[in-house]
C-alpha positions in Angstrom: 12.0 5.9 -38.3 10.0 8.7 -36.8 8.1 6.1 -34.7 11.3 5.2 -32.9 11.9 8.8 -32.0 8.7 8.6 -30.0 8.8 5.1 -28.7 12.4 5.1 -27.3 11.8 8.2 -25.0 8.5 6.8 -23.9 10.0 3.4 -23.1 12.9 5.1 -21.2 10.4 7.2 -19.3 8.3 4.2 -18.4 11.4 2.3 -17.2 12.4 5.2 -15.0 8.9 5.6 -13.6 8.9 1.9 -12.7 12.3 2.2 -11.0 11.1 5.2 -9.1 8.1 3.4 -7.8 10.2 0.4 -6.9 12.5 2.6 -4.8 9.5 4.4 -3.3 8.1 1.0 -2.2 11.5 0.0 -0.7 11.7 3.2 1.3 8.1 2.8 2.6 8.7 -0.7 3.9 6.6 -2.7 1.3 9.2 -5.5 1.2 10.1 -5.7 4.9 8.3 -8.8 6.0 8.0 -11.2 3.0 7.9 -14.4 5.1 5.2 -13.1 7.4 2.9 -12.5 4.5 3.5 -15.9 3.1 2.6 -17.4 6.5 -0.6 -15.4 7.0 -2.0 -17.0 3.9 -1.9 -20.4 5.6 -3.5 -19.3 8.9 -7.1 -20.2 9.2 -8.8 -17.4 11.2 -12.4 -18.7 10.8 -14.0 -20.5 13.6 -14.2 -24.3 13.1 -17.7 -25.6 12.1 -19.9 -27.1 14.8 -19.6 -30.9 14.8 -22.9 -31.7 16.4 -25.0 -29.6 14.1 -26.1 -31.0 10.7 -28.4 -29.8 7.9 -30.3 -33.1 7.8 -32.3 -32.2 10.9 -33.5 -29.1 9.1 -34.5 -31.0 6.1 -36.6 -33.4 8.2 -38.4 -30.4 9.9 -39.5 -29.1 6.5 -40.8 -32.5 5.4 -43.1 -32.8 8.5 -44.6 -29.4 8.1 -45.9 -30.1 4.6 
């Protein structure tokens, strides 16, 4: 029974802290652009690989030097 006297206030305190952090995130604009973040995952920002360049030519060069 004495364990509940400690665990219940701790659980309430953790719940209030989580609620406070949620409202802080709302106030600071963390949830403003949910669709934009989902779309940025799909955008490929890397340069496309060169089509004419292959690794086979490099392997042939190493074979002729040996």
